[in-house]
C-alpha positions as CSV (number, residue, x, y, z in Angstrom):
1,M,108.0,57.0,-77.1
2,P,105.7,55.3,-74.7
3,F,102.9,54.8,-77.3
4,Q,103.5,52.4,-80.1
5,S,101.3,51.2,-83.0
6,N,101.2,48.2,-85.1
7,G,98.6,48.7,-87.8
8,E,95.4,50.0,-86.0
9,I,96.5,48.5,-82.7
10,R,97.9,51.2,-80.3
11,Y,99.5,50.3,-77.0
12,F,101.6,51.8,-74.2
13,Q,105.0,50.6,-73.2
14,F,107.2,51.5,-70.2
15,E,110.8,52.5,-70.7
16,Q,112.4,50.9,-67.6
17,L,111.1,47.3,-67.3
18,G,114.5,46.0,-68.6
19,Q,115.6,43.6,-71.2
20,G,114.3,40.0,-71.3
21,Q,110.6,40.8,-71.3
22,I,107.9,42.2,-73.6
23,H,104.9,44.0,-72.4
24,A,102.0,46.2,-73.6
25,I,99.0,48.0,-72.2
26,F,96.6,48.1,-75.1
27,T,94.4,51.1,-75.7
28,R,90.9,50.6,-76.9
29,R,91.8,51.4,-80.5
30,G,92.0,49.0,-83.4
31,G,89.5,46.1,-82.5
32,V,86.3,44.8,-83.9
33,S,83.8,45.5,-81.2
34,P,80.9,48.0,-81.7
35,E,79.7,50.6,-79.2
36,P,79.6,50.7,-76.2
37,W,82.7,48.5,-76.3
38,A,84.4,50.0,-79.3
39,A,86.8,48.8,-80.3
40,L,89.5,46.6,-78.8
41,N,87.5,45.2,-75.9
42,M,89.3,42.3,-74.3
43,G,86.8,41.7,-71.5
44,S,84.5,38.7,-71.9
45,T,82.1,39.5,-69.0
46,V,80.8,42.9,-70.1
47,G,78.1,41.9,-72.6
48,D,80.3,41.9,-75.8
49,D,80.1,38.9,-78.1
50,L,82.7,36.3,-77.2
51,E,83.9,35.8,-80.7
52,R,84.6,39.5,-81.0
53,V,86.5,39.4,-77.7
54,H,88.7,36.5,-78.9
55,E,89.4,38.3,-82.2
56,N,90.4,41.4,-80.3
57,R,92.8,39.4,-78.2
58,R,94.2,37.7,-81.3
59,L,94.8,41.1,-82.9
60,A,96.4,42.5,-79.8
61,L,98.7,39.6,-79.2
62,A,99.7,39.4,-82.9
63,A,100.8,43.1,-82.7
64,L,103.5,41.9,-80.3
65,E,104.1,38.6,-82.1
66,R,102.7,36.6,-79.2
67,D,100.6,33.6,-79.9
68,F,96.9,33.5,-78.9
69,D,97.4,30.1,-77.3
70,S,100.3,31.4,-75.0
71,V,97.9,33.3,-72.7
72,Y,97.5,32.6,-69.0
73,D,94.7,34.7,-67.5
74,V,92.6,34.6,-64.3
75,W,89.2,35.5,-62.9
76,Q,90.0,38.8,-61.2
77,V,88.1,39.2,-57.9
78,H,89.7,42.1,-56.1
79,G,91.6,39.8,-53.7
80,V,95.2,39.0,-52.9
81,E,95.6,35.5,-54.3
82,V,98.6,34.9,-56.6
83,A,98.6,32.4,-59.4
84,F,101.7,30.8,-60.8
85,A,101.7,30.1,-64.5
86,E,103.7,27.1,-65.4
87,A,102.1,26.8,-68.9
88,P,99.4,28.7,-70.8
89,R,95.9,28.2,-69.5
90,S,93.9,25.7,-71.7
91,P,90.6,27.1,-72.8
92,E,88.9,24.0,-71.3
93,S,90.3,24.6,-67.9
94,P,88.5,27.0,-65.5
95,H,90.0,30.3,-64.5
96,L,91.6,30.5,-61.1
97,Q,90.5,33.3,-58.9
98,A,93.5,35.6,-58.5
99,D,94.6,39.2,-58.8
100,A,98.3,38.6,-59.5
101,I,100.0,36.2,-61.8
102,L,103.7,35.2,-61.9
103,T,105.8,33.1,-64.3
104,D,109.3,32.2,-65.1
105,K,108.3,30.5,-68.4
106,P,109.1,32.4,-71.6
107,G,106.3,30.5,-73.4
108,V,103.6,32.1,-71.3
109,T,101.9,35.4,-71.9
110,L,100.3,36.8,-68.7
111,M,97.2,38.8,-69.3
112,M,94.7,40.9,-67.3
113,R,91.9,43.3,-68.1
114,F,91.2,46.8,-66.7
115,A,88.8,49.7,-66.9
116,D,90.0,52.1,-64.1
117,C,91.8,49.7,-61.8
118,V,95.5,49.8,-61.6
119,P,97.7,47.5,-63.8
120,I,101.0,46.8,-62.2
121,L,103.7,45.0,-64.2
122,L,106.7,43.3,-62.5
123,H,110.0,42.1,-63.9
124,D,112.9,40.5,-62.1
125,P,115.7,40.4,-64.8
126,V,118.1,38.6,-62.4
127,R,115.8,35.6,-61.6
128,K,114.0,36.0,-64.9
129,V,110.5,36.3,-63.6
130,A,107.5,38.3,-64.9
131,G,104.3,39.3,-63.1
132,I,101.2,41.3,-63.4
133,A,98.8,42.5,-60.7
134,H,95.3,44.1,-60.6
135,A,94.4,46.6,-57.9
136,G,91.3,48.7,-57.5
137,W,90.6,50.4,-54.2
138,M,90.0,47.0,-52.6
139,G,93.1,45.4,-53.9
140,T,95.1,48.4,-52.9
141,V,93.9,48.5,-49.3
142,R,94.5,44.7,-49.2
143,S,98.0,45.2,-50.5
144,T,97.7,42.9,-53.5
145,V,101.0,44.0,-55.1
146,R,102.8,43.4,-51.8
147,F,101.6,39.8,-51.9
148,A,102.8,39.5,-55.5
149,V,106.3,40.7,-54.5
150,E,106.4,38.4,-51.5
151,A,105.4,35.5,-53.8
152,M,108.3,36.4,-56.1
153,Q,110.6,36.2,-53.2
154,N,109.2,32.9,-51.8
155,R,108.7,31.1,-55.1
156,Y,111.6,32.3,-57.3
157,C,114.1,33.7,-54.7
158,S,113.7,37.2,-56.1
159,N,115.5,40.1,-54.3
160,P,113.0,43.0,-54.1
161,G,115.8,45.4,-54.9
162,D,116.2,43.6,-58.3
163,I,112.5,43.9,-59.2
164,L,111.4,46.5,-61.7
165,A,107.8,47.7,-61.4
166,A,105.5,49.8,-63.5
167,I,102.1,51.3,-62.6
168,G,99.9,51.6,-65.7
169,P,97.1,53.8,-66.9
170,S,94.2,53.8,-64.4
171,I,91.8,56.3,-62.8
172,G,93.8,59.3,-61.5
173,P,93.7,61.0,-58.1
174,D,91.6,63.9,-59.4
175,H,88.8,61.6,-60.5
176,Y,88.6,58.8,-58.0
177,E,85.9,59.7,-55.5
178,I,85.3,57.3,-52.6
179,G,82.8,57.1,-49.7
180,P,83.3,57.1,-46.0
181,D,83.6,53.4,-45.6
182,V,86.5,53.3,-48.1
183,V,88.1,56.3,-46.5
184,N,88.1,54.4,-43.2
185,Q,89.7,51.3,-44.9
186,V,92.4,53.5,-46.5
187,Q,93.2,55.0,-43.1
188,R,93.4,51.6,-41.5
189,A,95.6,50.2,-44.2
190,F,98.0,53.1,-44.6
191,G,98.1,54.7,-41.1
192,N,99.9,58.0,-41.1
193,D,100.5,57.8,-44.8
194,A,96.8,58.0,-45.5
195,D,96.7,61.8,-45.3
196,D,99.0,61.9,-48.4
197,L,96.7,59.6,-50.3
198,L,93.3,61.2,-49.6
199,S,92.3,64.7,-50.7
200,A,89.1,66.2,-49.3
201,G,87.0,68.7,-51.3
202,A,83.8,70.4,-50.4
203,D,81.6,67.4,-51.3
204,S,83.9,64.4,-51.7
205,V,87.1,62.6,-50.9
206,K,89.4,61.3,-53.6
207,F,91.9,58.5,-53.3
208,D,95.3,58.4,-55.1
209,L,95.6,54.8,-56.3
210,W,98.9,55.6,-58.1
211,T,100.8,56.8,-55.0
212,A,99.2,54.2,-52.8
213,N,100.5,51.3,-54.9
214,R,103.9,53.0,-55.3
215,L,104.0,53.2,-51.5
216,L,103.1,49.5,-51.2
217,L,105.9,48.6,-53.7
218,E,108.4,50.7,-51.7
219,R,107.3,49.1,-48.5
220,A,108.0,45.7,-50.1
221,G,111.5,46.8,-51.0
222,V,111.1,47.6,-54.7
223,Q,113.2,50.6,-55.6
224,L,112.7,51.2,-59.3
225,I,109.1,52.1,-60.0
226,E,107.9,53.7,-63.2
227,M,104.4,55.4,-63.3
228,A,102.5,56.0,-66.5
229,G,100.6,58.9,-65.0
230,L,97.7,58.4,-67.4
231,C,94.1,58.8,-66.1
232,T,91.6,56.5,-67.8
233,A,88.7,58.8,-66.9
234,C,90.4,61.7,-68.6
235,H,91.3,59.9,-71.8
236,T,88.4,57.8,-72.8
237,E,89.5,58.1,-76.4
238,D,92.3,55.7,-75.5
239,W,91.1,53.8,-72.4
240,Y,87.9,52.2,-71.1
241,S,86.8,53.8,-67.8
242,H,84.1,52.3,-65.6
243,R,83.5,55.6,-63.8
244,A,83.6,57.9,-66.9
245,D,81.4,55.5,-69.0
246,K,79.0,54.9,-66.1
247,G,79.6,51.2,-66.1
248,C,78.7,50.6,-69.7
249,T,82.1,50.0,-71.3
250,G,84.7,47.4,-72.2
251,R,88.1,46.3,-70.7
252,F,91.5,47.1,-72.1
253,G,94.2,44.4,-71.8
254,A,97.6,44.3,-70.3
255,I,100.2,41.7,-71.0
256,I,103.8,40.8,-70.0
257,A,105.9,37.8,-71.1
258,L,109.5,36.7,-70.8
259,V,111.5,36.5,-74.0
């Protein structure tokens, strides 16, 4: 089953990311934060107390038997920069600005945080590389995940055909309304494929982030792509949603590590 539990911690796992890695996309259940961040908020920039955030991260990592001090995370900025994690990030060291992280080190746990944007997990079981990427509309039109795949090729000699990819819970195509400026950027980024990614209603246009990122992965040569198909705005009992919660919410965490 995709959903697993360890005590009060509930998380989602994909079925096809292959052996040699461990991953989880944590729901909001089981943490110590009060409303409006209840309960497993792993975001430190949304107004929650930092000690509670750290405790939530400890609880989540312990559920998968990963050490709190093994984490490498970044300052997510909706860009295309890729960080390479050679060792866990020391709490004293500043965060790098990046929206994808890669590692070939089993002692490192890659972590990012989400509340509608798309978590994308990557695993090359041949070259033994793990990665995670963050893509909202801006990261999608900028092709963040393509840059991550290219970095796997250039840094670790990965063959895109060997890479296993998974597109996690995020805002679904029925809920993600965008304005005219974003519509124009989607059309420029995806050309003739944009029509399949945009759906126009009487009063709005909606953007399918899931299919867009799948298309970017396929363009990059990735063949095996698993999609969670879970909308964060539809299921706020499990997920934080910036849109559904009108900006006053937490962040759920996603991790991947080599074992």
